[in-house]
C-alpha positions in Angstrom: 52.6 -363.0 -210.3 50.4 -365.4 -207.9 46.5 -365.8 -207.7 46.8 -363.8 -204.7 48.7 -360.6 -206.0 46.0 -361.1 -209.1 43.2 -360.2 -206.2 45.1 -357.7 -204.6 45.8 -355.7 -207.7 42.5 -356.3 -209.3 41.1 -355.1 -206.1 43.4 -351.8 -206.3 42.6 -351.1 -210.0 38.7 -350.9 -209.1 39.2 -348.8 -205.8 41.6 -346.1 -208.0 39.0 -346.0 -210.5 36.3 -344.2 -207.7 36.5 -340.7 -207.8 38.4 -339.4 -205.2 37.3 -339.4 -202.0 38.7 -336.5 -199.0 38.3 -339.2 -196.4 41.3 -341.1 -197.9 44.1 -341.2 -195.9 47.4 -341.1 -197.8 50.5 -343.0 -196.4 52.6 -340.3 -196.5 51.1 -337.2 -195.3 53.0 -334.4 -196.4 51.7 -334.6 -200.1 50.9 -330.8 -201.2 47.1 -330.3 -201.6 46.2 -329.3 -205.2 43.4 -327.2 -204.4 43.5 -323.6 -205.1 44.7 -321.5 -202.4 43.8 -318.6 -200.2 40.4 -317.2 -200.8 39.2 -319.1 -203.8 39.7 -322.1 -201.5 38.1 -320.3 -198.8 34.7 -319.6 -201.1 35.3 -322.8 -202.7 34.9 -324.3 -199.1 32.3 -322.5 -197.6 30.0 -322.6 -201.2 30.4 -326.4 -200.9 29.7 -326.9 -197.5 26.4 -324.6 -197.3 24.1 -327.5 -199.2 20.9 -326.9 -197.1 20.0 -325.2 -193.5 21.7 -328.0 -191.2 25.1 -327.0 -192.6 24.8 -323.3 -192.3 23.7 -323.9 -188.8 27.2 -325.9 -188.3 29.5 -323.5 -189.9 27.5 -320.7 -188.0 28.3 -322.9 -184.8 32.0 -323.1 -185.7 30.9 -326.9 -186.4 31.5 -327.9 -190.3 30.6 -331.0 -192.2 27.5 -333.2 -193.0 26.2 -335.4 -190.6 27.5 -339.2 -191.0 24.3 -340.2 -192.6 24.0 -337.4 -195.2 27.9 -337.8 -196.0 27.3 -341.6 -196.6 24.2 -340.8 -199.1 25.9 -337.9 -200.6 29.5 -340.3 -201.7 27.8 -343.7 -202.6 25.7 -344.0 -205.2 24.4 -347.3 -205.8 27.4 -347.7 -208.4 29.9 -347.3 -206.3 29.0 -349.4 -203.4 28.5 -352.0 -206.0 32.5 -351.4 -207.1 33.2 -351.4 -203.4 31.7 -354.7 -202.6 33.5 -356.3 -205.4 37.0 -354.8 -204.3 36.2 -356.2 -201.1 35.8 -359.7 -202.4 38.9 -359.6 -204.3 40.7 -358.8 -201.3 39.4 -361.6 -199.3 40.4 -364.2 -201.3 43.7 -362.4 -201.9 43.6 -362.9 -197.6 42.6 -366.0 -197.7 45.4 -366.5 -199.9 48.0 -365.3 -197.6 48.3 -361.7 -198.9 49.4 -359.1 -196.4 49.0 -356.5 -198.4 45.4 -357.2 -198.5 44.6 -357.7 -195.2 46.3 -354.4 -194.4 44.2 -352.3 -197.3 40.6 -354.2 -195.8 41.7 -353.0 -192.1 42.6 -349.5 -193.0 39.0 -349.4 -195.4 37.2 -350.5 -192.1 38.8 -348.1 -190.3 39.3 -344.9 -192.0 36.5 -345.6 -194.3 38.8 -344.8 -197.4 37.5 -344.6 -200.7 33.8 -344.5 -198.5 34.1 -347.8 -197.5 31.3 -348.0 -194.4 33.6 -348.0 -191.7 33.4 -351.3 -189.0 36.3 -350.9 -186.1 35.5 -354.1 -184.4 36.3 -355.8 -188.4 38.9 -353.3 -188.5 40.8 -354.3 -185.2 40.2 -358.0 -186.4 41.9 -357.3 -189.5 44.6 -355.9 -187.9 45.5 -358.0 -184.9 45.2 -360.6 -187.6 48.0 -359.1 -189.7 50.5 -358.1 -186.6 49.9 -361.1 -184.6 50.6 -363.6 -187.5 53.4 -361.0 -188.8 54.5 -358.6 -186.3 53.7 -355.8 -188.8 54.5 -352.8 -186.8 51.9 -350.6 -188.5 48.8 -353.1 -187.3 50.8 -353.1 -184.0 50.2 -349.6 -183.2 46.6 -349.5 -184.5 45.8 -352.4 -182.1 47.8 -350.6 -179.1 45.4 -347.8 -180.5 42.4 -349.8 -180.1 42.9 -351.1 -176.8 43.6 -347.5 -175.7 41.0 -345.6 -176.8 38.5 -348.5 -177.1 37.4 -347.0 -180.3 33.9 -345.3 -178.9 32.9 -348.7 -178.2 34.4 -350.9 -179.8 36.5 -353.2 -178.4 37.1 -353.1 -174.4 39.7 -350.7 -173.0 42.8 -352.3 -171.8 45.9 -350.0 -170.9 48.1 -353.1 -170.2 47.4 -354.7 -173.8 47.9 -351.3 -175.0 51.5 -350.6 -173.7 51.9 -353.9 -174.7 51.6 -353.4 -178.5 52.8 -349.8 -178.5 56.0 -351.6 -177.1 55.8 -354.2 -180.0 55.4 -351.5 -183.0 58.1 -349.3 -181.8 60.5 -351.8 -181.6 59.7 -352.6 -185.4 60.2 -349.0 -185.7 56.9 -347.2 -186.2 57.0 -343.4 -185.6 53.4 -343.1 -183.9 54.0 -345.9 -181.6 57.2 -344.7 -180.4 55.8 -341.2 -179.4 53.1 -342.9 -177.8 55.0 -345.1 -175.8 57.2 -341.9 -175.0 54.3 -340.0 -173.5 53.2 -343.0 -171.5 56.5 -343.3 -170.0 56.2 -339.5 -169.3 52.5 -339.2 -168.4 52.5 -342.4 -166.4 49.9 -343.9 -168.3 49.3 -347.6 -167.5 53.1 -347.5 -166.2 55.2 -345.8 -164.0 56.8 -342.3 -165.1 59.9 -343.6 -166.9 62.1 -340.0 -168.3 64.6 -342.3 -169.3 62.9 -344.9 -171.4 60.5 -342.1 -172.8 64.3 -340.2 -173.6 65.5 -343.4 -175.5 62.4 -342.9 -177.8 62.1 -339.1 -178.2 65.6 -339.3 -179.3 64.9 -341.3 -182.1 61.8 -339.7 -183.0 63.7 -336.2 -183.1 66.6 -337.7 -184.6 64.1 -338.6 -187.9 62.7 -335.2 -187.6 65.5 -333.2 -187.6 66.8 -335.1 -190.4 64.1 -334.8 -192.5 64.1 -330.3 -191.7 67.6 -330.3 -192.5 67.0 -331.4 -196.2 65.9 -328.3 -197.4 66.3 -326.2 -200.3 69.1 -323.7 -199.8 72.5 -323.6 -198.8 73.6 -324.9 -195.5 72.9 -322.3 -192.0 69.5 -321.4 -194.4 68.8 -324.9 -196.1 65.5 -326.0 -194.2 62.3 -327.1 -195.1 60.0 -324.7 -194.6 57.5 -326.5 -192.1 53.6 -325.2 -192.6 51.3 -325.2 -189.3 49.2 -328.4 -189.1 48.6 -328.8 -185.4 45.6 -326.3 -185.0 42.8 -326.7 -181.6 39.8 -325.9 -183.8 38.0 -323.8 -180.6 41.4 -321.7 -180.9 40.9 -321.2 -184.8 36.6 -321.0 -184.9 35.8 -318.8 -181.8 38.4 -317.7 -179.8 38.9 -320.5 -177.9 37.0 -323.0 -175.9 35.0 -320.4 -174.0 34.8 -317.3 -176.9 36.5 -314.8 -177.5 38.1 -312.7 -174.4 37.0 -315.9 -171.9 39.6 -318.4 -173.0 43.5 -318.5 -172.8 44.1 -317.5 -176.7 42.0 -314.6 -176.4 42.5 -313.1 -172.7 44.8 -311.8 -170.4 48.7 -311.8 -171.7 47.9 -314.0 -175.3 45.5 -311.5 -176.1 47.5 -308.2 -175.2 50.0 -309.9 -177.2 47.6 -310.2 -180.2 49.6 -309.6 -183.5 46.3 -309.3 -185.8 44.0 -305.7 -185.3 41.1 -305.8 -183.2 38.7 -307.8 -185.1 40.6 -310.1 -186.4 41.1 -313.4 -184.6 42.2 -316.0 -187.4 44.6 -316.7 -190.4 41.8 -316.5 -192.4 40.3 -313.5 -191.0 43.5 -311.5 -191.4 43.7 -312.6 -194.7 40.6 -310.6 -195.6 41.1 -307.5 -193.6 44.7 -307.3 -195.4 43.1 -307.5 -198.6 41.0 -305.1 -198.5 43.7 -302.9 -197.1 46.3 -303.9 -199.8 43.2 -303.3 -202.6 41.9 -299.6 -201.1 45.0 -298.1 -199.6 48.1 -299.8 -201.5 49.1 -300.4 -197.9 52.9 -301.5 -197.4 52.0 -303.1 -193.8 49.0 -305.2 -195.9 51.5 -306.3 -198.6 54.2 -307.1 -195.7 51.5 -309.0 -193.6 50.2 -310.9 -196.7 53.6 -311.8 -198.3 54.3 -313.4 -194.6 50.5 -315.0 -193.8 50.7 -316.8 -197.5 54.1 -318.3 -196.9 53.1 -319.8 -193.7 50.1 -321.2 -194.9 46.5 -321.4 -192.8 43.8 -323.8 -192.1 42.1 -323.3 -195.2 45.1 -322.8 -197.3 48.6 -324.5 -198.2 51.9 -322.0 -197.9 51.9 -320.0 -201.5 55.2 -319.0 -202.3 54.3 -317.5 -205.4 51.6 -314.7 -203.8 54.0 -314.6 -200.8 57.2 -313.2 -203.5 54.6 -311.4 -205.3 53.5 -309.4 -202.6 57.1 -309.0 -200.6 58.1 -307.2 -204.0 55.2 -304.9 -203.9 55.8 -304.2 -200.4 59.4 -303.8 -201.5 58.2 -301.4 -204.5 57.2 -298.5 -201.6 61.0 -298.1 -201.3 62.8 -299.0 -204.2 62.5 -298.3 -207.9 63.6 -300.7 -210.2 67.0 -300.0 -210.3 67.5 -299.8 -206.9 67.3 -296.2 -205.7 64.8 -295.0 -203.1 61.8 -293.7 -204.4 61.6 -289.9 -203.4 58.2 -290.6 -201.2 60.3 -292.6 -198.8 61.2 -289.7 -197.0 57.4 -288.6 -196.3 56.8 -291.7 -194.8 57.0 -292.9 -190.8 59.6 -294.4 -189.8 57.8 -298.1 -188.8 57.1 -298.1 -192.8 60.3 -297.6 -193.0 61.3 -300.5 -191.2 58.6 -303.0 -192.9 60.3 -301.7 -196.6 63.7 -303.4 -194.7 62.1 -306.5 -193.8 60.3 -307.0 -196.9 63.5 -306.4 -198.8 65.1 -309.5 -196.4 62.0 -311.8 -196.9 62.6 -311.1 -201.2 66.7 -312.0 -200.1 65.7 -315.3 -198.8 63.2 -316.3 -201.5 65.8 -315.9 -203.9 68.5 -318.0 -201.8 66.3 -320.7 -201.2 64.6 -320.5 -204.3 60.7 -320.8 -203.1 58.7 -318.3 -205.4 61.6 -316.2 -206.7 61.6 -316.7 -210.6 64.7 -318.7 -210.2 67.4 -319.6 -207.3 70.1 -316.6 -207.1 72.4 -315.9 -204.8 73.6 -312.4 -206.8 70.1 -311.4 -206.2 69.8 -312.6 -202.8 73.0 -310.5 -202.1 71.7 -307.6 -203.3 68.0 -307.5 -201.3 70.5 -308.5 -198.2 72.2 -305.4 -198.6 69.2 -303.0 -199.2 67.7 -304.5 -196.3 70.7 -303.8 -194.0 70.8 -300.1 -194.9 67.2 -300.2 -193.0 68.6 -302.3 -190.1 67.0 -305.3 -190.9 67.7 -308.2 -189.0 66.7 -311.1 -191.3 68.7 -309.5 -193.9 72.3 -309.3 -191.8 71.5 -312.7 -191.2 71.4 -313.9 -194.7 74.1 -311.7 -196.2 76.4 -313.4 -193.2 75.5 -316.8 -194.5 76.7 -315.4 -197.7 80.1 -314.0 -196.4 80.2 -317.3 -193.9 80.4 -320.1 -197.3 81.6 -317.5 -199.9 78.7 -317.8 -202.0 77.5 -316.0 -205.4 79.7 -312.9 -205.7 80.1 -312.5 -202.0 83.7 -312.6 -200.4 83.9 -315.2 -198.0 84.7 -313.3 -194.8 84.0 -315.1 -191.4 85.0 -312.4 -189.2 81.9 -310.4 -191.4 80.2 -313.0 -190.9 80.0 -313.2 -186.9 79.8 -309.0 -187.4 76.6 -309.8 -189.0 74.9 -312.5 -187.1 76.0 -311.1 -183.7 73.9 -308.0 -184.9 70.7 -310.1 -185.9 71.1 -312.1 -182.7 71.0 -308.6 -180.6 67.7 -308.2 -182.4 66.5 -311.6 -181.3 66.3 -313.3 -184.8 66.7 -317.1 -184.0 68.4 -318.0 -187.3 71.1 -316.2 -185.9 71.6 -316.8 -182.8 71.8 -320.4 -184.0 74.3 -319.1 -186.4 76.8 -317.1 -183.4 76.3 -320.7 -181.8 77.6 -322.7 -184.6 80.4 -320.5 -185.6 81.0 -320.2 -181.4 81.3 -324.2 -181.6 83.4 -324.2 -184.9 86.2 -322.2 -182.9 86.0 -324.3 -179.5 84.2 -321.5 -177.8 82.2 -323.9 -176.1 80.5 -322.0 -173.2 79.4 -319.0 -175.4 77.9 -321.5 -178.1 75.8 -322.9 -175.2 74.8 -319.4 -174.3 73.8 -318.7 -178.0 72.2 -322.0 -178.4 69.7 -321.4 -175.3 69.1 -318.1 -176.7 68.0 -319.5 -180.4 66.2 -322.4 -178.2 63.7 -319.8 -176.1 63.0 -317.9 -179.9 61.8 -320.9 -181.4 64.8 -322.7 -183.2 63.7 -326.3 -184.0 67.5 -327.0 -184.4 68.6 -325.4 -181.3 65.7 -327.5 -179.7 67.4 -330.9 -181.0 70.4 -329.5 -180.1 69.5 -329.2 -176.3 67.9 -332.4 -176.5 71.2 -334.0 -177.2 73.4 -332.1 -174.6 70.6 -332.7 -172.0 70.5 -336.6 -172.9 74.4 -337.0 -172.3 74.3 -335.4 -169.0 71.5 -338.0 -168.0 69.2 -335.2 -167.4 66.5 -336.8 -169.1 63.5 -335.1 -168.1 64.6 -331.5 -169.6 65.8 -333.1 -172.6 62.4 -334.6 -173.2 61.4 -331.4 -173.3 63.3 -330.8 -176.2 63.0 -333.9 -178.1 59.1 -333.5 -177.6 59.0 -330.6 -179.5 61.4 -331.4 -182.0 58.9 -334.6 -182.6 55.7 -332.9 -182.4 57.2 -329.7 -184.6 58.0 -332.2 -187.6 54.1 -333.0 -187.5 53.9 -333.5 -191.1 56.8 -336.3 -191.1 55.5 -338.1 -187.5 52.0 -337.7 -187.2 48.6 -337.8 -189.5 47.5 -334.5 -188.4 48.2 -332.7 -191.6 45.2 -334.8 -193.0 43.3 -334.9 -190.0 43.3 -330.9 -190.2 42.5 -331.4 -194.2 39.2 -333.7 -193.8 37.9 -331.5 -190.7 38.2 -328.3 -193.4 36.2 -330.6 -196.2 33.5 -331.5 -193.6 34.2 -335.1 -193.1 34.4 -334.6 -188.9 34.1 -338.2 -188.2 37.4 -338.4 -190.2 39.3 -335.5 -188.3 37.9 -337.3 -185.4 40.3 -340.4 -186.0 43.2 -338.6 -187.0 43.0 -336.3 -183.9 42.8 -339.2 -181.7 46.0 -340.6 -183.4 47.7 -337.8 -182.8 46.3 -337.0 -178.7 47.5 -341.2 -178.2 51.0 -339.7 -179.7 50.9 -337.0 -177.4 50.0 -334.0 -179.4 48.1 -331.4 -176.7 46.7 -329.6 -179.5 45.1 -332.9 -180.6 44.0 -334.0 -177.0 42.3 -330.7 -177.0 40.3 -331.3 -180.7 39.3 -335.1 -179.5 37.7 -333.6 -176.3 36.0 -330.6 -178.0 34.4 -333.3 -180.8 33.2 -335.6 -178.4 31.9 -332.8 -175.6 28.1 -332.9 -175.0 27.8 -328.8 -175.9 30.1 -329.2 -179.2 27.4 -331.7 -180.6 29.5 -331.7 -184.0 29.7 -335.6 -183.8 27.5 -338.7 -183.4 28.8 -342.0 -184.6 26.2 -344.3 -186.1 28.5 -347.5 -184.8 28.6 -346.7 -181.5 28.5 -349.5 -178.7 25.3 -348.8 -176.9 27.3 -348.9 -173.4 29.6 -346.1 -175.0 30.1 -343.2 -173.1 31.3 -340.4 -175.1 32.1 -338.0 -172.2 34.3 -340.3 -170.2 36.7 -340.8 -173.2 36.5 -336.8 -173.5 37.2 -336.4 -170.0 40.4 -338.8 -170.6 41.8 -335.7 -173.2 40.7 -333.0 -171.0 42.6 -334.3 -168.9 45.5 -335.1 -170.4 45.7 -331.7 -172.0 45.5 -329.8 -169.0 48.2 -332.0 -167.4 50.1 -330.0 -170.8 49.5 -327.0 -169.0 46.4 -325.9 -171.3 44.1 -323.8 -169.1 40.9 -324.1 -170.9 41.0 -327.8 -170.7 41.5 -327.7 -166.8 38.4 -325.3 -166.5 36.5 -327.9 -168.6 37.9 -330.8 -166.9 36.5 -328.8 -163.5 32.7 -328.6 -165.0 32.8 -332.4 -165.7 33.3 -332.9 -162.4 31.2 -330.4 -160.9 28.6 -331.4 -163.5 28.9 -334.7 -163.1 30.2 -335.3 -166.7 31.3 -338.9 -167.7 31.9 -339.0 -164.1 30.5 -338.8 -160.5 30.3 -335.8 -159.4 33.3 -334.4 -157.1 33.2 -330.7 -156.6 36.2 -331.1 -154.5 38.2 -332.2 -157.5 36.4 -329.6 -159.4 37.7 -326.5 -157.3 41.3 -328.3 -157.7 40.9 -328.0 -161.5 39.7 -324.5 -161.2 42.6 -323.4 -159.2 45.0 -324.6 -161.3 43.5 -322.9 -164.0 43.2 -319.9 -162.1 46.2 -319.9 -160.5 49.8 -317.5 -161.6 49.4 -314.3 -163.6 47.8 -315.7 -166.8 45.3 -317.4 -164.9 42.0 -317.4 -166.7 39.1 -315.2 -165.4 36.3 -317.8 -165.9 38.2 -320.0 -163.6 38.3 -317.2 -161.1 34.8 -316.4 -161.1 34.0 -320.2 -160.7 36.2 -320.0 -157.7 34.8 -317.1 -156.2 31.4 -318.9 -157.3 32.2 -321.6 -155.2 33.4 -320.0 -151.9 30.3 -317.7 -152.0 27.8 -320.8 -152.3 30.1 -323.3 -149.9 30.4 -325.9 -152.5 33.6 -328.1 -152.8 35.4 -325.6 -151.1 34.6 -323.5 -147.5 32.6 -320.9 -147.7 33.9 -317.8 -147.3 32.9 -314.1 -148.4 35.9 -312.9 -148.6 38.0 -315.4 -150.8 35.2 -315.3 -153.0 35.7 -311.5 -153.3 38.6 -312.0 -154.0 38.4 -314.5 -156.7 35.4 -312.5 -158.5 38.1 -309.1 -158.4 41.1 -311.3 -159.7 38.6 -312.3 -162.7 38.4 -308.6 -164.0 42.4 -308.3 -164.2 42.4 -311.0 -167.2 39.0 -311.3 -167.9 38.0 -307.4 -168.0 34.9 -308.8 -170.9 33.0 -310.0 -167.7 32.3 -306.6 -166.0 28.5 -307.0 -166.0 28.5 -310.3 -164.5 31.1 -310.2 -162.4 29.9 -306.7 -160.9 26.6 -308.4 -160.2 28.1 -311.2 -158.4 29.8 -308.5 -156.1 26.9 -306.9 -155.4 25.1 -309.9 -154.9 28.2 -310.9 -152.6 28.2 -307.7 -150.8 24.4 -308.3 -149.8 25.1 -311.6 -148.6 28.1 -310.6 -146.7 26.2 -308.3 -145.2 23.1 -309.9 -143.9 25.5 -312.5 -142.5 26.9 -309.8 -140.8 24.1 -308.2 -139.1 22.5 -312.0 -138.3 26.2 -312.6 -136.5 26.5 -315.7 -138.8 29.9 -317.8 -138.9 30.4 -317.7 -142.7 34.1 -315.0 -143.1 32.3 -312.0 -144.6 34.3 -309.4 -146.7 37.5 -307.8 -144.4 37.8 -304.3 -145.7 41.7 -304.3 -147.0 44.0 -301.7 -144.4 44.4 -298.6 -146.4 46.0 -295.5 -145.0 44.3 -293.4 -143.2 42.7 -289.8 -144.8 41.1 -286.8 -144.2 37.3 -286.2 -145.2 38.7 -283.4 -147.8 41.1 -286.1 -149.0 37.9 -288.8 -149.7 35.8 -285.9 -151.1 38.3 -285.1 -153.6 39.5 -288.8 -154.7 35.4 -289.6 -154.4 35.4 -287.0 -157.5 38.6 -287.4 -159.2 37.2 -291.3 -159.8 34.0 -290.0 -160.6 35.2 -287.9 -163.7 37.6 -290.8 -164.5 34.5 -293.5 -165.1 33.8 -294.0 -168.8 30.3 -294.7 -169.3 30.2 -295.2 -172.6 31.2 -299.6 -173.3 30.4 -301.9 -170.8 33.2 -304.1 -170.3 36.1 -301.4 -170.8 37.6 -301.0 -167.7 40.2 -297.6 -166.9 43.7 -298.5 -166.2 43.3 -296.4 -162.7 40.5 -298.4 -161.7 43.4 -300.6 -160.2 46.1 -300.0 -158.3 49.9 -300.6 -158.6 49.8 -303.9 -157.1 47.0 -305.2 -159.6 44.1 -305.5 -157.5 40.6 -303.8 -157.5 40.9 -300.6 -156.0 38.0 -300.5 -153.5 36.6 -297.1 -153.9 35.9 -297.7 -157.9 34.0 -300.8 -156.4 32.0 -299.0 -153.6 31.2 -295.6 -156.4 30.4 -298.6 -159.0 28.2 -300.2 -156.6 26.9 -297.6 -155.6 26.0 -296.3 -158.9 24.4 -299.8 -159.6 22.2 -299.5 -156.6 21.0 -295.7 -157.4 19.9 -296.7 -161.1 18.1 -299.6 -159.6 16.0 -297.7 -156.5 15.3 -294.8 -159.8 14.0 -297.9 -162.1 11.8 -299.2 -159.3 10.7 -296.1 -158.1 9.6 -294.7 -161.6 8.1 -298.4 -162.5 6.2 -298.2 -159.0 5.0 -294.5 -160.0 3.6 -295.9 -163.3 2.2 -298.8 -161.8 0.1 -296.6 -159.5 -1.0 -294.3 -162.1 -2.4 -297.2 -164.4 -4.0 -298.4 -161.4 -5.6 -295.1 -160.8 -7.0 -294.8 -164.5 -8.3 -297.9 -164.0 -10.4 -297.4 -161.2 -11.4 -293.8 -162.2 -13.2 -295.9 -165.4 -15.1 -298.5 -163.7 -16.4 -296.1 -161.5 -17.6 -293.6 -164.6 -19.3 -296.8 -166.0 -21.0 -298.7 -163.5 -24.6 -298.5 -165.5 -23.1 -299.3 -168.8 -22.6 -303.8 -169.4 -21.1 -303.4 -172.7 -18.8 -300.9 -171.6 -18.1 -303.0 -167.8 -17.9 -305.7 -170.1 -14.7 -304.1 -171.8 -13.0 -302.6 -168.7 -13.0 -306.4 -167.6 -11.2 -307.2 -171.0 -8.6 -304.6 -170.5 -8.1 -305.3 -167.0 -6.8 -309.1 -168.0 -4.8 -307.0 -170.9 -3.1 -305.2 -168.6 -2.9 -308.0 -166.5 -0.9 -309.5 -168.4 1.5 -306.8 -169.9 2.0 -306.3 -166.0 3.3 -309.3 -165.4 7.6 -309.6 -164.0 9.6 -309.3 -167.3 11.9 -311.8 -168.5 12.7 -315.2 -167.0 12.6 -315.9 -163.6 15.9 -316.6 -162.0 16.5 -319.1 -159.6 18.2 -318.4 -156.2 21.9 -319.2 -156.7 21.4 -322.0 -153.9 18.6 -323.8 -155.8 20.2 -323.8 -158.9 24.1 -323.1 -159.3 25.5 -322.1 -162.4 28.9 -321.8 -162.3 30.3 -321.3 -166.1 28.3 -318.1 -167.4 30.8 -318.2 -170.1 29.5 -321.6 -172.1 
């Protein structure tokens, strides 16, 4: 062993002797965590985080983690600092003697802060560049490209041309991250012209590596794929119902809210765990057992998948239907149809677990077949597909029978099971029935089959339809994020409270083109979030400018929340010069279509009302206000108030002969006075006053537009209540003034009483000042986003 290697080995020994630091980025990001799972981990996380009021406040606002200076005090003791300095000296001696490993390790320590080593981005870039230029190390070349692309928070000047150059070198050297980053640049046209053919070549290589990893899983062919947990989380979606809160964001409004899988009030996987655990413990609910079996298999933001618990809850679920000997329990005859179907689904889960050996006592094709047959009797599609696989392969005691396998696959495919659709595509292809195979492959891809995505990517690439092919290859590459990106590490460090380290992981993922990572980078750097303040920033660094870059990239990947936030930046001049026209274009992109965001539509209504960035047009303003209620009924009150204000303005504009386009009443079929009267009382009786924000379905007509009569009734109701309130307040004020006047007249000869009366007057004058904050006129102080 030469001297350089000795120095390097000794440095590693010192570093490995230090207590483990959660911020260390492992070279292989797909290792399983050894932390407790489920609620135990949630409790441990909360107990470790809530050290003081700052942490509690951060958690309540969805901003977990210690401040950088507090995290350093928390981790770095004098003894640890001494050992880190000793290890650094040994690494530098090793570098002087030509050690590439020492050079890369010290660069990583300066970049990631591994082992609690203080971050120094300029030093990290210097070391990466030395390694990249002297040896052509592809990993170092990628990191240099990352530095030039992002500037690393002011550490180096941004140079997109140099970034593309280093990404190209790294991609040619085989770095997966660089291949994805360069492919995304070709697709998005970042510092280069759009070139789908070049992007396709890169995405094809990455997706081939990803699909090989995915297919190398447990179990026989057709079911033996790696189970992929989800690592690409959008932080605000998980912590606060979306970027703009529950009911106002893309994930919690419109179609997404209607398709919500969890009960009302349950918005995250962690809340779902708590809810279903309560249901399972209190009522021994078959639904709760089924839900827990699925949740523990998939895992969540705070816990790894737990196959043993998943199997345990699936068995509890099935025990509602079957006795240990396999006969139906007498209570089954009294169960509702949905509960019986859930029992069949749990049988399918158990069959899969036995077939794949995940959580089951052992891998057992015989037991799998038994459970699949039980599930099939209850019309379970997973069981049909599983038994079809056993028939196709002749596994265990199941007879090999391709026709029976096809029959089972087809039945499950008709029930829209992606695995069955994929299996039908494979069988049809093996029989030479190419057209039918392709149709089933498209169905499977539409149902979310990763293998079908890859196959369609290959299909379109062979036909030189590179743009279509890139869509599928990009999906495959990003779905196997555990293989292609540091996002799992980023999510783990965010979970552990190290927001700064998490930001670096998200930054790499964002450069690779992960839309969720782009959202997370922008969110963490956003002025309104306030979750991170990098102590090593260059004095001229503008975090808002970087945030705007990633809001923009995320919005171009069809994230509507990002489009709205980008509009806010242009409207308010955050990280850029104010540009109301661009803001309106951003809001319009988020408002367009049947699933447009209510908040974007409200902003457009406000802009048309005031003529900011768009033409001043009261009719268009009303239309956008109306549309905002369709996808955002939670904003009932502010929208109604906006409409009242708008009607007043429009009326005044008409009264004074103004030139602004006023509100045009939509043409309605002519009706008699009696019909109007009957409709009025019908609408009045249908109105519900129990909860503001709950809109009755009849409030909308068949076209989805707001019913004018309903709006008129609401308007008149608000005006009537307002007039009554003003009248009562005015009468009370007059009565109090009269009493004060009588008191003064009755005590003119008593100086003490006069003094007392003066004090009373002062008190009452204070009590009768206008209550609440003084609201500025909207033209004087525009605030287009009531939801932030």
